[in-house]
C-alpha positions in Angstrom: 134.4 86.8 133.8 133.0 90.2 132.8 132.1 90.9 136.4 135.2 89.6 137.8 137.6 92.4 135.8 134.7 95.0 136.6 134.8 93.9 140.7 138.7 93.8 140.0 138.9 97.1 138.8 136.7 98.5 141.4 138.9 96.8 144.0 142.4 97.9 142.6 140.8 101.3 142.7 140.4 101.8 146.3 143.9 103.1 147.5 143.3 105.5 144.6 139.9 106.8 146.3 141.3 106.6 149.9 143.9 108.8 149.2 141.6 111.5 146.9 139.6 111.3 150.0 142.2 111.8 152.8 145.1 114.0 150.7 144.4 117.6 152.1 144.4 120.4 149.2 146.8 122.4 150.9 149.3 121.2 152.8 150.6 124.0 154.4 147.8 125.3 155.7 146.3 121.5 157.1 149.9 122.4 159.5 148.5 125.5 160.3 150.8 127.7 158.4 149.4 130.6 156.2 151.3 129.7 152.8 150.2 129.0 149.5 150.7 125.3 148.4 151.2 125.3 144.2 151.4 121.7 143.9 148.7 120.7 146.3 145.6 121.4 144.4 146.8 119.2 141.1 148.4 116.3 144.1 144.7 116.3 145.4 142.9 116.5 141.7 145.3 113.9 139.8 143.7 110.7 142.1 140.0 112.2 142.9 138.9 112.8 139.4 140.0 109.3 138.4 138.3 107.8 141.2 135.1 109.5 140.7 134.7 108.8 137.3 135.6 105.2 138.3 133.4 104.9 140.5 131.0 106.9 139.4 130.9 104.8 136.2 130.5 101.8 138.8 127.7 102.8 140.1 125.9 103.3 137.2 127.0 100.6 135.6 126.2 98.0 139.0 122.6 99.7 139.4 121.4 98.8 135.8 122.2 95.6 136.5 119.2 95.2 138.4 120.1 92.4 141.2 120.3 92.6 145.0 124.0 92.7 145.6 124.7 94.8 142.4 122.1 97.5 143.9 124.1 97.6 147.2 127.4 97.0 145.1 126.4 100.6 143.3 125.4 102.4 146.6 128.7 101.8 148.3 130.2 102.9 144.7 128.1 105.9 144.9 129.2 106.5 148.3 132.9 106.9 147.8 132.4 108.6 144.4 130.4 111.4 146.5 133.6 111.1 149.3 135.9 112.4 146.6 133.5 115.8 146.0 134.4 117.8 149.1 138.3 117.2 148.4 137.5 118.2 144.7 135.8 121.3 145.3 138.4 122.4 147.6 141.1 122.3 145.5 139.6 123.6 142.7 138.7 126.7 145.6 142.5 126.4 146.2 143.9 126.7 142.8 141.1 129.5 142.2 142.5 131.6 145.2 146.4 130.9 144.2 145.4 132.3 140.7 143.5 135.2 142.1 146.3 136.0 144.5 149.2 135.4 141.4 151.0 133.5 144.2 152.0 130.5 141.5 152.5 131.8 138.7 155.8 130.3 138.3 
């Protein structure tokens, strides 16, 4: 029953991970407009960090089990966690750029 609950958490967190991978850190730059987006990086991080934590923990816990199915599941969790990293890095870069330029001080 515990394994089923773990699989259910991973399955329910999949839309969260999809949003973490797809959302751009700066919506305006994604459209070709050179303007700061003060809310974009936080909207990415609010989805990406929990997805990274859930799937990183899922990869670790599934790998420890040792069975073949769990090793494959661990690899899939690791791939999902690694897919969120470029978007997290871009969001952090965008937050730093906004802080340095002083455009989003409020």
